[in-house]
C-alpha positions as semicolon CSV with decimal commas, in nm:
position;residue;x (nm);y (nm);z (nm)
1;M;5,501;3,792;-2,981
2;A;5,529;3,499;-3,277
3;G;5,612;3,232;-2,995
4;P;5,274;3,204;-2,813
5;R;5,034;3,197;-3,112
6;R;5,253;2,912;-3,284
7;P;5,029;2,589;-3,268
8;L;5,192;2,325;-3,030
9;L;5,132;2,120;-3,339
10;L;5,442;2,229;-3,497
11;L;5,688;2,130;-3,207
12;P;5,646;1,751;-3,265
13;L;5,692;1,854;-3,675
14;L;5,985;2,065;-3,565
15;A;6,161;1,750;-3,380
16;A;6,087;1,552;-3,673
17;A;6,276;1,769;-3,902
18;T;6,536;1,805;-3,716
19;V;6,562;1,392;-3,671
20;L;6,576;1,397;-4,044
21;S;6,870;1,623;-4,061
22;L;7,077;1,427;-3,827
23;S;7,047;1,091;-3,954
24;R;7,184;1,255;-4,262
25;V;7,486;1,408;-4,111
26;P;7,807;1,191;-4,194
27;V;7,895;0,957;-3,935
28;A;8,274;1,095;-3,934
29;A;8,153;1,375;-3,760
30;A;8,209;1,374;-3,394
31;G;7,914;1,235;-3,207
32;C;7,691;1,236;-3,463
33;G;7,392;1,395;-3,342
34;G;7,587;1,550;-3,059
35;D;7,758;1,758;-3,304
36;Y;7,432;1,883;-3,508
37;L;7,298;1,939;-3,136
38;A;7,599;2,140;-3,013
39;Q;7,602;2,361;-3,308
40;L;7,219;2,457;-3,236
41;V;7,289;2,510;-2,875
42;Q;7,585;2,737;-2,969
43;V;7,360;2,955;-3,237
44;R;7,133;3,031;-2,913
45;G;7,408;3,101;-2,693
46;E;7,548;3,351;-2,945
47;L;7,161;3,475;-2,983
48;E;7,147;3,554;-2,613
49;A;7,482;3,686;-2,602
50;G;7,337;3,956;-2,857
51;A;7,476;3,837;-3,176
52;S;7,418;3,983;-3,516
53;I;7,053;3,856;-3,660
54;P;7,220;3,858;-4,004
55;A;7,480;3,657;-3,911
56;V;7,248;3,396;-3,698
57;V;7,016;3,352;-3,994
58;D;7,345;3,287;-4,218
59;R;7,450;3,026;-3,933
60;L;7,110;2,853;-3,949
61;Q;7,071;2,852;-4,315
62;A;7,419;2,711;-4,368
63;L;7,326;2,451;-4,105
64;G;7,039;2,330;-4,257
65;S;7,115;2,320;-4,628
66;A;7,421;2,112;-4,528
67;D;7,167;1,825;-4,466
68;Q;6,870;1,957;-4,679
69;A;6,676;1,996;-4,411
70;S;6,623;2,364;-4,414
71;S;6,259;2,344;-4,344
72;A;6,301;2,207;-3,992
73;L;6,483;2,555;-3,922
74;A;6,239;2,770;-4,138
75;P;6,020;2,866;-3,830
76;V;6,330;3,004;-3,630
77;I;6,491;3,217;-3,938
78;A;6,106;3,339;-4,010
79;D;6,110;3,468;-3,666
80;L;6,438;3,617;-3,677
81;E;6,377;3,817;-3,985
82;S;6,083;3,965;-3,846
83;G;6,229;4,059;-3,527
84;D;6,098;3,795;-3,291
85;V;6,405;3,707;-3,115
86;T;6,229;3,542;-2,819
87;G;6,018;3,343;-3,055
88;A;6,349;3,246;-3,248
89;E;6,528;3,144;-2,894
90;R;6,214;2,956;-2,755
91;L;6,233;2,727;-3,082
92;L;6,607;2,647;-3,054
93;A;6,555;2,567;-2,693
94;T;6,247;2,328;-2,765
95;T;6,425;2,143;-3,050
96;A;6,752;2,109;-2,847
97;A;6,579;1,937;-2,551
98;T;6,375;1,733;-2,814
99;L;6,701;1,616;-2,947
100;Q;6,849;1,550;-2,602
101;S;6,553;1,315;-2,506
102;S;6,529;1,153;-2,826
103;Q;6,657;0,741;-2,873
104;G;6,903;0,733;-3,162
105;S;6,814;1,059;-3,310
106;G;7,070;1,186;-3,597
107;C;7,255;0,822;-3,644
108;G;7,073;0,644;-3,902
109;G;6,745;0,583;-3,723
110;L;6,540;0,647;-4,042
111;T;6,566;0,564;-4,361
112;A;6,548;0,797;-4,689
113;S;6,188;0,717;-4,745
114;D;6,108;0,796;-4,404
115;R;6,308;1,126;-4,435
116;Q;6,089;1,175;-4,726
117;A;5,762;1,147;-4,597
118;L;5,857;1,340;-4,296
119;S;5,956;1,624;-4,530
120;R;5,610;1,609;-4,736
121;V;5,410;1,588;-4,417
122;Y;5,565;1,909;-4,302
123;A;5,544;2,078;-4,653
124;S;5,190;1,995;-4,728
125;P;4,922;2,255;-4,780
126;A;4,755;2,210;-4,441
127;L;5,018;2,292;-4,246
128;A;5,144;2,567;-4,474
129;N;4,967;2,874;-4,288
130;L;4,994;2,747;-3,918
131;D;5,256;3,008;-3,811
132;Q;5,067;3,289;-3,975
133;P;4,837;3,443;-3,735
134;S;4,465;3,495;-3,837
135;S;4,370;3,819;-4,010
136;P;4,088;3,990;-3,801
137;N;3,729;4,042;-3,908
138;W;3,597;4,415;-4,017
139;L;3,460;4,451;-3,640
140;Q;3,782;4,376;-3,448
141;Q;3,953;4,639;-3,708
142;L;3,694;4,905;-3,610
143;I;3,737;4,843;-3,232
144;D;4,132;4,832;-3,292
145;A;4,080;5,152;-3,511
146;V;3,865;5,353;-3,252
147;G;4,110;5,233;-2,971
148;N;4,401;5,363;-3,119
149;A;4,234;5,705;-3,209
150;L;4,104;5,736;-2,847
151;G;4,451;5,617;-2,734
152;G;4,615;5,865;-2,959
153;V;4,379;6,154;-2,829
154;L;4,428;6,076;-2,477
155;G;4,820;6,080;-2,486
156;A;4,822;6,412;-2,682
157;L;4,589;6,555;-2,386
158;G;4,810;6,413;-2,105
159;P;4,679;6,304;-1,743
160;L;4,519;6,645;-1,660
161;G;4,336;6,639;-2,021
162;A;4,214;6,309;-2,016
163;G;4,074;6,354;-1,623
164;I;3,903;6,657;-1,763
165;L;3,763;6,479;-2,076
166;A;3,667;6,187;-1,889
167;A;3,473;6,409;-1,616
168;L;3,315;6,623;-1,921
169;L;3,175;6,286;-2,066
170;L;3,056;6,144;-1,757
171;G;2,900;6,502;-1,708
172;I;2,695;6,463;-2,031
173;V;2,597;6,113;-1,969
174;A;2,470;6,210;-1,598
175;A;2,270;6,506;-1,736
176;I;2,093;6,283;-2,014
177;A;2,004;6,021;-1,765
178;V;1,856;6,288;-1,502
179;W;1,661;6,455;-1,792
180;R;1,535;6,078;-1,938
181;I;1,416;6,006;-1,570
182;R;1,234;6,342;-1,525
183;Q;1,045;6,280;-1,848
184;V;0,957;5,917;-1,730
185;T;0,867;6,065;-1,393
186;A;0,646;6,319;-1,551
187;S;0,472;6,113;-1,810
188;G;0,347;5,889;-1,513
189;R;0,258;6,154;-1,284
190;E;0,030;6,335;-1,536
191;T;-0,221;6,104;-1,661
192;R;-0,387;6,238;-1,999
193;A;-0,738;6,261;-2,050
194;A;-0,834;6,053;-2,338
195;P;-1,138;6,253;-2,537
196;P;-0,992;6,542;-2,708
197;A;-1,224;6,849;-2,794
198;A;-1,491;6,711;-2,957
199;P;-1,449;6,697;-3,365
200;P;-1,730;6,749;-3,590
201;E;-1,800;6,371;-3,635
202;V;-1,778;6,254;-3,260
203;D;-2,157;6,244;-3,148
204;A;-2,232;6,196;-2,778
205;E;-2,533;5,991;-2,781
206;R;-2,331;5,755;-2,999
207;E;-2,049;5,738;-2,735
208;W;-2,329;5,665;-2,470
209;S;-2,489;5,356;-2,690
210;R;-2,159;5,236;-2,718
211;A;-2,105;5,260;-2,359
212;L;-2,417;5,073;-2,278
213;A;-2,363;4,808;-2,513
214;A;-1,989;4,724;-2,395
215;S;-2,141;4,718;-2,014
216;E;-2,382;4,479;-2,160
217;G;-2,102;4,241;-2,269
218;G;-1,954;4,275;-1,937
219;D;-1,641;4,478;-2,096
220;F;-1,701;4,762;-1,824
221;R;-1,359;4,920;-1,895
222;T;-1,444;5,019;-2,259
223;A;-1,786;5,098;-2,097
224;I;-1,633;5,370;-1,882
225;R;-1,409;5,514;-2,141
226;H;-1,712;5,564;-2,394
227;A;-1,938;5,706;-2,106
228;F;-1,674;5,974;-1,991
229;R;-1,579;6,072;-2,340
230;S;-1,975;6,098;-2,422
231;A;-1,998;6,340;-2,096
232;L;-1,686;6,543;-2,234
233;V;-1,813;6,570;-2,571
234;S;-2,169;6,702;-2,437
235;L;-1,989;6,964;-2,227
236;V;-1,791;7,085;-2,538
237;Q;-2,079;7,050;-2,767
238;R;-2,330;7,246;-2,555
239;G;-2,064;7,498;-2,443
240;R;-2,042;7,415;-2,089
241;L;-1,712;7,364;-2,063
242;P;-1,412;7,371;-2,349
243;V;-1,234;7,067;-2,325
244;Q;-0,872;7,070;-2,500
245;P;-0,687;6,762;-2,641
246;A;-0,331;6,811;-2,442
247;W;-0,500;6,851;-2,104
248;T;-0,403;6,626;-1,832
249;T;-0,670;6,494;-1,630
250;P;-0,575;6,721;-1,307
251;E;-0,595;7,037;-1,562
252;L;-0,955;6,925;-1,644
253;L;-1,070;6,950;-1,326
254;A;-0,841;7,269;-1,271
255;R;-1,009;7,428;-1,530
256;A;-1,373;7,313;-1,420
257;R;-1,325;7,421;-1,064
258;G;-1,496;7,752;-1,136
259;D;-1,789;7,547;-1,162
260;P;-1,911;7,394;-0,854
261;E;-2,199;7,191;-0,961
262;L;-1,989;7,046;-1,262
263;T;-1,686;6,947;-1,059
264;A;-1,904;6,773;-0,791
265;Q;-1,973;6,527;-1,066
266;L;-1,655;6,535;-1,286
267;T;-1,391;6,447;-1,023
268;P;-1,522;6,112;-0,943
269;A;-1,630;6,035;-1,321
270;A;-1,249;6,133;-1,399
271;A;-1,108;5,905;-1,131
272;G;-1,322;5,621;-1,252
273;F;-1,188;5,655;-1,571
274;D;-0,831;5,698;-1,476
275;R;-0,874;5,337;-1,287
276;A;-1,050;5,198;-1,574
277;W;-0,792;5,318;-1,846
278;Y;-0,471;5,380;-1,702
279;S;-0,429;5,128;-1,423
280;E;-0,446;4,749;-1,408
281;A;-0,710;4,793;-1,102
282;P;-1,012;4,531;-1,133
283;V;-1,309;4,736;-1,286
284;D;-1,642;4,554;-1,219
285;A;-2,007;4,607;-1,267
286;E;-2,044;4,810;-0,944
287;R;-1,749;5,072;-1,029
288;W;-1,938;5,095;-1,354
289;E;-2,237;5,204;-1,230
290;E;-2,104;5,455;-1,016
291;V;-1,901;5,633;-1,316
292;R;-2,195;5,573;-1,523
293;G;-2,429;5,770;-1,264
294;H;-2,155;6,043;-1,259
295;C;-2,091;6,081;-1,669
296;Q;-2,517;6,056;-1,665
297;A;-2,538;6,346;-1,438
298;I;-2,268;6,548;-1,639
299;R;-2,449;6,503;-1,995
300;G;-2,748;6,620;-1,794
301;L;-2,546;6,936;-1,679
302;A;-2,389;6,973;-2,042
303;G;-2,749;7,134;-2,137
304;R;-2,816;7,386;-1,844
305;R;-2,637;7,733;-1,824
306;Q;-2,345;7,772;-1,539
307;P;-2,527;7,915;-1,242
308;P;-2,387;8,264;-1,155
309;S;-2,092;8,267;-0,903
């Protein structure tokens, strides 16, 4: 509706312009401003009674042009021409109430220069577009377009179809959520063994030297990583156990299960590696010495032939 979005600043301006028109009605008219006010009240009553909008517009234009103050009634006429009858009735009621509470309105209270000044204020560029709604930005236009399209689809489907569509969308969202939760749970449950199958450029002895250097510098996490990598690379290069890049730690231990001698050393070494590399648990020199011993034992077993089962 046009009424709620019209700034309240227009109300005193409308009243002032109405005062302008009253002050120029001939004194011979019965009651001066009261005659103008009576005509406004009569027009509002006709509008409420369902009178023809074009006829009411003609009445208002004639009433405004009689005193050369048509700008005072322009907002009312604009509302009527746009179909906003409620807004026009509200403006007429506000104008009538303002005139009834004014002192000396319409009977020479303003000079001609005062009336001209008020007309210039009302017609100034700063106030020219106060009655126009602000144009929405692109985001609002997009939201409105999506909302209208969705409303049209739901209206075409009816209550039953809309319920089925909502249930289908909810099921899709729930399925995606369950799938994602399972992914996160699985990734947390299966810790990957960091060292892959040894490429040609990886050297077990170089990894072991890096482990010792890191331990001397107090970086026991890095030392355990290099030591465990050195142990696995030794197993691969010497043919004791083939290690694949995609194996998790449980898969690594499962593949080594047929070699009890190796499993006895590999199990605590893998646990120490997981603690040092995949958790925030403290790793001190004592923990490093424990893992180092197991990795050293694995390196020694790598060169031996697996005992027959």
